[in-house]
C-alpha positions, 0 to 999 in steps of 0.5 A: 500500500502506498504510504506517502501520506505519512512521515517516517522518522528513524535515527538518522534518515527521514522521508516526508511529503512536502510541496513546491506551491501546487506541486507535491514533493518527496523530501529524503533526509540524512540527518546525521550528515546534513543532506536533503534531496527534494524530488517533485512528483511532476516528472519524478524530478530532483529539485535540490541536493543539499549537502553540508560542507565545511560547516555550511549548507550547499545545494549541489543540484542546479534544479528548477527554482519555482513552480513556473520553471518546473511546469515549463521544464527549461533545459530539462534540468534533472529530467527523467529521460524515457523511453529514450534519452537525448535525440532521435534523428529527424524524429524518425526511426525503424524498428523490426522493419517498421518505420515510425514517425514521432512528429507526423506532419512537422516539416523538415527543419523543425523536427526535433525529438529528444529526451522521451515523453515523461518530463511533464508527467505527474508520477504516482508516489508509490512508496515513501519510507525511511529506516535506520539505513536509508530514506527512499521514494518510489515513483511510477507511471505508464507510457500507454501504447499509442499515447504518443505518435510514432511510439505504439508500445506500452512501457511501465516505468518505475523510478526509485530514489534511495538516500543512504550513507553512500549518497543518492541512488536512482534505479529506473525499471522499464517493463514491456507491458505490450504484446510485441518487442519495444525499443526503450532505454533510460537516461538522466539529465542532472545539472551540478553546481559546486558553489559560486566559483567559476565552472572553468576552475572545476576539475572533471574526470571521466573514465573513457578513452573514446568520445562520440563524434556527431553532426551539427545536430548532435546526432552521432555519425554512422557506425564506427565513424562515431568513435573518436579515440581520445589519444588523438583528441586530447582537448576532450580527454578527461581520463586524468582529472583536470580543470574544465577550462573554457571548453564548451562541452556537449560530448558523449563518452563511451567504453567506460572503465569501471572501478573494482566494485563495478561502478563507473565514476565520473568525478567533479570537484571544486579545488577551491573548497574541496567540495566534490561528487562522483556521478556513477553508473553501472554501464552505458554512456556518459554525456558532459554538457557545460550549460552554454546554451541554457535559458538561465545561468549560462556556464554556472553548472555542469551536466553529467548525464548517465545514459543506458545507450547512445543518442539516436540509439533507435536508429543504430544497429550497434545499439539494437540489442541494448534497447530491445525489450521483449514482451513481459520483460523488464530491465533496470538501470542504476546510477547515482551521486556520491558526495565528497564533503568535509 
């Protein structure tokens, strides 16, 4: 039974209901470490991640600030991206021999399909709970067959957030509720801000030797031509932690190297304060975006985006197996944030 009308307290963790104006929220707290994560039911969207560092509270999430932003969703801040992440070329794809058009009637030059369908969905809060080990919130929704042009597939989606002593974990589970195979994959679009120091001074590390080459629409080039060895492009090589500098980043990284525990970690750190974090994922693609084209606070945050597969994966034969979900089957993707605080 859903328990989101109650407040749960434990020795160190707390989960409670909250609101941003008319929008209901879930707030997860680690009281012993001074950490609070606030998540809107609308889009299952993280709004803030407050951590305590060097005796002061810092919000490392550059999320939506008010009701108007949450409703309009500019720049897709902390967007849950499903059933696809990033872009689909010309809003068209072919699956199992059938052509699909996500924007029928839209003229060439104006077509743009990106980030899936659920950013503006009001999720159901199915669980809100805390105990001595964690605070958690579970959100659910359903993408009905033919609810969206060009996507005649039924997908159940659950988004589970857990705050524990290690940080914040997000687990996304997609289930094919239809009678035929479906293309689907997950991505997350967080923006991180390490205080008021310039982004150029922040240090970034991404454990990948390959970046993805794209056309001017940010669609990856076909086949092996998309894979660029960073040994030959050192300006985008962040295998060793180094300052972002003046780079305008909107680049995906693949063939990620995992740590001994199986997690792939991309690190972001402000050397002036020592505040840092690691964005982790278990597989897939990492995209770094330096927020040069956002609608407010240009280059005041850095998006580090874990994605289960590539941009335009619906059109890539090399991604076909990763995005295919058989009837009745489900697939999960886990990622999260570990905080480095003093």
